[in-house]
N, CA, C and O atoms as a MOPAC input file, in Angstrom:
PM7 MOZYME 1SCF
protein

 N      5.54400 1     4.08900 1    -6.31100 1
 C      6.25000 1     4.43500 1    -5.30700 1
 C      6.48300 1     2.59900 1    -4.60000 1
 O      5.57800 1     1.77600 1    -4.46200 1
 N      7.83000 1     2.41900 1    -4.29600 1
 C      7.78200 1     1.20900 1    -3.72400 1
 C      8.40800 1     1.57700 1    -2.32700 1
 O      9.07600 1     2.59600 1    -2.15100 1
 N      8.15300 1     0.73700 1    -1.44500 1
 C      8.62600 1     0.80600 1    -0.09500 1
 C      8.64500 1    -0.68700 1     0.59600 1
 O      7.78500 1    -1.50900 1     0.28000 1
 N      9.50500 1    -0.94400 1     1.39900 1
 C      9.78100 1    -2.09900 1     1.97600 1
 C     10.07600 1    -1.81400 1     3.41100 1
 O     10.51400 1    -0.74300 1     3.83100 1
 N      9.75500 1    -3.02200 1     4.22900 1
 C      9.95700 1    -2.74800 1     5.59500 1
 C     10.27600 1    -4.09100 1     6.23500 1
 O      9.46300 1    -5.01100 1     6.14700 1
 N     11.14500 1    -4.19800 1     6.71600 1
 C     12.22000 1    -5.57900 1     6.99500 1
 C     12.16600 1    -5.62500 1     8.71600 1
 O     12.60800 1    -4.69700 1     9.39300 1
 N     11.60900 1    -6.73900 1     9.24700 1
 C     11.48600 1    -6.85400 1    10.80000 1
 C     12.72100 1    -8.35300 1    10.85300 1
 O     12.78500 1    -9.40400 1    10.21400 1
 N     13.44400 1    -7.81900 1    11.81700 1
 C     14.52500 1    -8.70700 1    12.36500 1
 C     14.53800 1    -8.68100 1    14.01200 1
 O     14.21000 1    -7.83100 1    14.84000 1
 N     15.16400 1   -10.24200 1    14.10900 1
 C     15.23300 1   -10.27600 1    15.79100 1
 C     16.66400 1   -11.14500 1    15.61500 1
 O     16.89200 1   -12.08700 1    14.85700 1
 N     17.37600 1   -10.61100 1    16.40500 1
 C     18.96600 1   -10.75800 1    16.67100 1
 C     19.46900 1   -11.24000 1    15.13600 1
 O     20.04100 1   -12.30700 1    14.91200 1
 N     19.21700 1   -10.48200 1    14.38900 1
 C     19.83000 1   -10.51500 1    12.92500 1
 C     19.13300 1   -11.40800 1    11.97800 1
 O     19.42900 1   -11.33000 1    10.78600 1
 N     18.14000 1   -12.33900 1    12.42200 1
 C     17.35700 1   -13.05300 1    11.85200 1
 C     16.16400 1   -12.44000 1    11.18500 1
 O     15.39200 1   -11.77000 1    11.87100 1
 N     15.93900 1   -12.61900 1     9.86200 1
 C     14.67900 1   -11.84200 1     9.33800 1
 C     13.77500 1   -12.55500 1     9.41500 1
 O     13.81500 1   -13.67500 1     8.90500 1
 N     12.48600 1   -11.99800 1    10.21400 1
 C     11.10000 1   -12.75800 1    10.51500 1
 C     10.29600 1   -12.69500 1     9.16200 1
 O      9.95100 1   -13.72600 1     8.58500 1
 N      9.97900 1   -11.27700 1     8.62300 1
 C      9.58600 1   -11.11700 1     7.68400 1
 C      9.60300 1    -9.52700 1     6.88700 1
 O     10.22800 1    -8.60400 1     7.41000 1
 N      9.07300 1    -9.39200 1     5.96900 1
 C      9.61000 1    -8.51600 1     4.97100 1
 C      8.16200 1    -7.98800 1     4.52500 1
 O      7.31000 1    -8.81700 1     4.20600 1
 N      7.87200 1    -6.58900 1     4.49900 1
 C      6.58300 1    -6.29300 1     3.89000 1
 C      6.99500 1    -5.12600 1     2.64800 1
 O      7.54400 1    -4.03800 1     2.82500 1
 N      6.65000 1    -5.58800 1     1.66700 1
 C      6.68600 1    -5.12200 1     0.36100 1
 C      5.47300 1    -4.30600 1     0.00100 1
 O      4.36700 1    -4.71800 1     0.35000 1
 N      5.59900 1    -3.13700 1    -0.69700 1
 C      4.17900 1    -2.34100 1    -0.79600 1
 C      4.83500 1    -1.66600 1    -2.26100 1
 O      5.96600 1    -1.21700 1    -2.44700 1
 N      3.64600 1    -1.77900 1    -3.23900 1
 C      3.85700 1    -0.96500 1    -4.39500 1
 C      2.26900 1    -0.54900 1    -5.16000 1
 O      1.22800 1    -1.10800 1    -5.50700 1
 N      3.03300 1     1.10800 1    -5.13300 1
 C      1.72100 1     1.74900 1    -5.53500 1
 C      2.14000 1     2.72300 1    -6.80900 1
 O      3.01000 1     3.59300 1    -6.76000 1
 N      1.29700 1     2.37300 1    -8.00500 1
 C      1.45300 1     3.24200 1    -9.11200 1
 C      0.30600 1     4.05600 1    -9.29300 1
 O     -0.20200 1     4.40300 1    -8.22600 1
 N     -0.25100 1     4.46200 1   -10.30800 1
 C     -1.49900 1     5.29000 1   -10.73400 1
 C     -2.56400 1     4.24900 1   -10.64200 1
 O     -3.28800 1     4.39900 1    -9.65800 1
 N     -2.80200 1     3.39800 1   -11.28200 1
 C     -3.76700 1     2.35000 1   -11.06300 1
 C     -3.44300 1     0.88300 1   -10.92600 1
 O     -4.05100 1    -0.06700 1   -11.41800 1
 N     -2.41100 1     0.88200 1   -10.19400 1
 C     -2.28100 1    -0.48200 1    -9.24800 1
 C     -1.52300 1    -0.31500 1    -7.93900 1
 O     -0.69400 1     0.57200 1    -7.73500 1
 N     -1.89500 1    -1.27100 1    -7.06000 1
 C     -1.69100 1    -1.24800 1    -6.02800 1
 C     -1.30400 1    -2.65000 1    -5.40200 1
 O     -2.19900 1    -3.48600 1    -5.51800 1
 N     -0.08400 1    -3.10600 1    -4.72200 1
 C     -0.04700 1    -4.47900 1    -4.14300 1
 C      0.73400 1    -4.49400 1    -2.76300 1
 O      1.34600 1    -3.50800 1    -2.35300 1
 N      0.66400 1    -5.59300 1    -2.14500 1
 C      1.24600 1    -5.85100 1    -0.81000 1
 C      1.86400 1    -7.20900 1    -0.88400 1
 O      1.16900 1    -8.10600 1    -1.36000 1
 N      2.93000 1    -7.45000 1    -0.52600 1
 C      3.36700 1    -8.69200 1    -0.01800 1
 C      4.53200 1    -8.90200 1     0.95000 1
 O      5.64500 1    -8.37900 1     0.99600 1
 N      3.91800 1    -9.85900 1     1.73300 1
 C      4.45900 1   -10.24000 1     2.79000 1
 C      5.37800 1   -11.60300 1     2.72100 1
 O      4.88300 1   -12.67200 1     2.36500 1
 N      6.90800 1   -11.45700 1     3.13200 1
 C      7.66000 1   -12.91900 1     2.98200 1
 C      7.90300 1   -13.05000 1     4.38100 1
 O      8.11300 1   -12.10000 1     5.13400 1
 N      7.86700 1   -14.35500 1     4.73700 1
 C      8.23600 1   -14.92200 1     5.93700 1
 C      9.61800 1   -15.98200 1     6.02200 1
 O      9.59900 1   -17.10700 1     5.52200 1
 N     10.62700 1   -15.49400 1     6.63700 1
 C     11.47300 1   -16.06600 1     6.75800 1
 C     12.22800 1   -16.28800 1     5.42000 1
 O     12.68800 1   -17.41000 1     5.20800 1
 N     12.38200 1   -15.34600 1     4.54200 1
 C     12.98000 1   -15.43700 1     2.93000 1
 C     12.54100 1   -16.94900 1     2.49900 1
 O     13.20700 1   -17.73400 1     1.82500 1
 N     11.12900 1   -17.17200 1     3.11500 1
 C     10.76100 1   -18.74500 1     2.50000 1
 C      9.50800 1   -18.70700 1     1.74000 1
 O      9.29700 1   -19.24900 1     0.65600 1
 N      8.67100 1   -17.97100 1     2.47100 1
 C      6.94000 1   -18.27800 1     2.16600 1
 C      6.67000 1   -16.83600 1     1.52600 1
 O      7.32700 1   -15.91400 1     2.01000 1
 N      5.87900 1   -16.57200 1     0.60700 1
 C      5.45500 1   -15.25100 1     0.09100 1
 C      3.80100 1   -15.21300 1     0.08600 1
 O      3.17000 1   -16.16800 1    -0.36800 1
 N      3.29000 1   -14.30200 1     0.50400 1
 C      1.85400 1   -14.20900 1     0.40100 1
 C      1.70000 1   -12.72900 1    -0.21400 1
 O      2.27800 1   -11.74400 1     0.24500 1
 N      0.82000 1   -12.72300 1    -1.33900 1
 C      0.47500 1   -11.18500 1    -1.27200 1
 C     -0.88800 1   -11.00000 1    -2.22000 1
 O     -1.51500 1   -11.96600 1    -2.65500 1
 N     -1.20100 1    -9.78900 1    -2.43800 1
 C     -2.52800 1    -9.58500 1    -2.94800 1
 C     -2.11800 1    -8.19000 1    -3.65300 1
 O     -1.20600 1    -7.50400 1    -3.19200 1
 N     -2.92400 1    -7.77900 1    -4.91300 1
 C     -2.91700 1    -6.62300 1    -5.56200 1
 C     -3.97700 1    -6.33900 1    -6.27500 1
 O     -4.73900 1    -7.22800 1    -6.65500 1
 N     -4.17900 1    -4.95100 1    -6.57200 1
 C     -5.72800 1    -4.64200 1    -7.15200 1
 C     -5.25900 1    -3.80200 1    -8.56100 1
 O     -4.32100 1    -3.01700 1    -8.42500 1
 N     -5.68700 1    -3.89800 1    -9.49200 1
 C     -5.47300 1    -3.00500 1   -10.74300 1
 C     -6.86500 1    -2.42000 1   -11.49300 1
 O     -7.97300 1    -2.94400 1   -11.37500 1
 N     -6.61900 1    -1.43700 1   -12.14700 1
 C     -7.64700 1    -0.78900 1   -12.76900 1
 C     -7.21000 1    -0.47200 1   -14.46000 1
 O     -6.20300 1     0.14100 1   -14.81500 1
 N     -7.98900 1    -0.91500 1   -15.12800 1
 C     -7.66200 1    -0.05300 1   -16.35900 1
 C     -8.85000 1     0.34100 1   -17.09300 1
 O     -9.88200 1     0.36900 1   -16.42300 1
 N     -8.93600 1     0.65200 1   -18.32600 1
 C    -10.27500 1     1.41400 1   -19.07100 1
 C    -11.75600 1     0.67500 1   -19.04200 1
 O    -12.86700 1     1.20500 1   -19.00800 1
 N    -11.40800 1    -0.68500 1   -19.06700 1
 C    -12.23700 1    -1.81600 1   -19.37000 1
 C    -12.67700 1    -2.74900 1   -18.13100 1
 O    -13.80900 1    -3.21600 1   -18.00600 1
 N    -11.81100 1    -2.91100 1   -17.40400 1
 C    -12.16300 1    -3.81500 1   -15.95200 1
 C    -11.38000 1    -3.50900 1   -14.83500 1
 O    -10.67200 1    -2.50400 1   -14.77300 1
 N    -11.48700 1    -4.34900 1   -13.94900 1
 C    -10.76200 1    -4.13400 1   -12.43900 1
 C    -10.17900 1    -5.69200 1   -12.50400 1
 O    -10.77400 1    -6.63300 1   -13.02900 1
 N     -8.96000 1    -5.74600 1   -11.89200 1
 C     -8.24500 1    -6.83500 1   -11.72900 1
 C     -7.27100 1    -7.01800 1   -10.20200 1
 O     -6.24900 1    -6.44200 1    -9.82900 1
 N     -8.07900 1    -8.03800 1    -9.59900 1
 C     -7.26200 1    -8.58800 1    -8.35900 1
 C     -6.32300 1    -9.81200 1    -8.60500 1
 O     -6.52100 1   -10.70100 1    -9.43400 1
 N     -5.07900 1    -9.69100 1    -7.59200 1
 C     -4.17000 1   -10.56800 1    -8.34000 1
 C     -4.16900 1   -11.28400 1    -6.39400 1
 O     -4.60100 1   -10.81800 1    -5.34000 1
 N     -3.50000 1   -12.48000 1    -6.73400 1
 C     -3.07100 1   -13.21300 1    -5.53400 1
 C     -1.92800 1   -13.79000 1    -5.69700 1
 O     -1.79400 1   -14.42000 1    -6.74600 1
 N     -1.02900 1   -13.76000 1    -4.94300 1
 C      0.18900 1   -14.45400 1    -5.04200 1
 C      0.54200 1   -15.45100 1    -3.99000 1
 O      0.46600 1   -15.18700 1    -2.79000 1
 N      0.84500 1   -16.35300 1    -4.36100 1
 C      1.74900 1   -17.47000 1    -3.21300 1
 C      3.04000 1   -17.83400 1    -3.69700 1
 O      3.17700 1   -18.23100 1    -4.85400 1
 N      4.00300 1   -17.73100 1    -2.90100 1
 C      5.48600 1   -18.55600 1    -3.30100 1
 C      6.05300 1   -19.28500 1    -2.15400 1
 O      5.81300 1   -19.17800 1    -0.95200 1
 N      6.71700 1   -19.91600 1    -2.68700 1
 C      7.91800 1   -20.78200 1    -1.80400 1
 C      9.21900 1   -20.43900 1    -2.36400 1
 O      9.36700 1   -20.71600 1    -3.55500 1
 N     10.04000 1   -19.97600 1    -1.84400 1
 C     11.43000 1   -19.92000 1    -2.09800 1
 C     11.44300 1   -18.89400 1    -3.29500 1
 O     10.74300 1   -17.88700 1    -3.19300 1
 N     12.18900 1   -19.09600 1    -4.40000 1
 C     11.97500 1   -18.47800 1    -5.46000 1
 C     11.01400 1   -18.54400 1    -6.56100 1
 O     10.95600 1   -17.82700 1    -7.55900 1
 N      9.96900 1   -19.92200 1    -6.07000 1
 C      8.75200 1   -20.06900 1    -7.20300 1
 C      7.61300 1   -19.40300 1    -6.75300 1
 O      6.96900 1   -19.71400 1    -5.75000 1
 N      7.34400 1   -18.35700 1    -7.61400 1
 C      5.72500 1   -17.78800 1    -7.18300 1
 C      4.72400 1   -18.10700 1    -7.97100 1
 O      5.28400 1   -18.20300 1    -9.06300 1
 N      3.52600 1   -18.35100 1    -8.14600 1
 C      2.15400 1   -18.45500 1    -8.56900 1
 C      1.57000 1   -17.29100 1    -8.57100 1
 O      2.09600 1   -16.41400 1    -7.88600 1
 N      0.49200 1   -17.00900 1    -9.23800 1
 C     -0.10200 1   -16.16400 1    -9.46600 1
 C     -1.60600 1   -16.30900 1    -9.94300 1
 O     -1.74600 1   -16.71700 1   -11.09600 1
 N     -2.86800 1   -16.00100 1    -9.13800 1
 C     -3.93500 1   -16.04500 1    -9.69700 1
 C     -4.79100 1   -14.79400 1    -9.79700 1
 O     -4.96800 1   -14.03100 1    -8.84800 1
 N     -5.23600 1   -14.65500 1   -10.83900 1
 C     -5.58200 1   -13.37700 1   -11.32300 1
 C     -7.02000 1   -13.54700 1   -11.55400 1
 O     -7.31700 1   -14.56100 1   -12.18500 1
 N     -8.11900 1   -12.67000 1   -11.13200 1
 C     -9.31300 1   -12.31100 1   -11.32600 1
 C     -9.80200 1   -11.04100 1   -12.09500 1
 O     -9.50600 1    -9.94800 1   -11.61400 1
 N    -10.58700 1   -11.10200 1   -13.34900 1
 C    -10.96600 1    -9.43500 1   -13.60200 1
 C    -12.59000 1    -9.64700 1   -14.07200 1
 O    -13.27600 1   -10.55100 1   -14.54900 1
 N    -12.71700 1    -8.61600 1   -13.75100 1
 C    -14.17400 1    -7.86500 1   -13.60100 1
 C    -14.23000 1    -7.10100 1   -14.59700 1
 O    -13.43200 1    -6.16400 1   -14.56700 1
 N    -15.12000 1    -7.19700 1   -15.76500 1
 C    -15.13700 1    -6.16400 1   -16.56800 1
 C    -16.49800 1    -5.31000 1   -15.95300 1
 O    -17.43700 1    -5.80100 1   -15.32700 1
 N    -16.31000 1    -3.95600 1   -16.31500 1
 C    -17.19200 1    -2.81000 1   -15.58100 1
 C    -18.77200 1    -3.08000 1   -15.65900 1
 O    -19.62200 1    -2.89900 1   -14.78800 1
 N    -18.91600 1    -3.60200 1   -17.05700 1
 C    -20.48300 1    -3.68400 1   -17.45300 1
 C    -21.16800 1    -4.90700 1   -17.21300 1
 O    -22.38100 1    -5.02000 1   -17.38600 1
 N    -20.28600 1    -6.00300 1   -16.74500 1
 C    -20.84800 1    -7.55200 1   -16.24300 1
 C    -21.81300 1    -7.26700 1   -15.28000 1
 O    -22.99900 1    -7.51400 1   -15.50100 1
 N    -21.51500 1    -6.88200 1   -14.46200 1
 C    -22.60600 1    -6.56700 1   -13.27300 1
 C    -23.67400 1    -5.89800 1   -13.00600 1
 O    -24.39900 1    -5.95500 1   -12.01400 1
 N    -23.77300 1    -4.95700 1   -14.37500 1
 C    -24.80000 1    -3.93800 1   -14.46400 1
 C    -25.95700 1    -4.52400 1   -15.20300 1
 O    -26.96400 1    -3.84700 1   -15.40900 1

């Protein structure tokens, strides 16, 4: 399920919050002034868990991903 919430003052967009939720994936992104993006996501599959960090300026977005296998910490 995707949801979006937009906050504006006098017609000027301040920020937008995007939320995406599926079976094994959940992410949140905040976009300030249609210019700066900050996001985080979490996903689970059979063998590991993943954490995603997103940072972006205008249309350019980079992602950093950390994966942890379930048996590594035991």
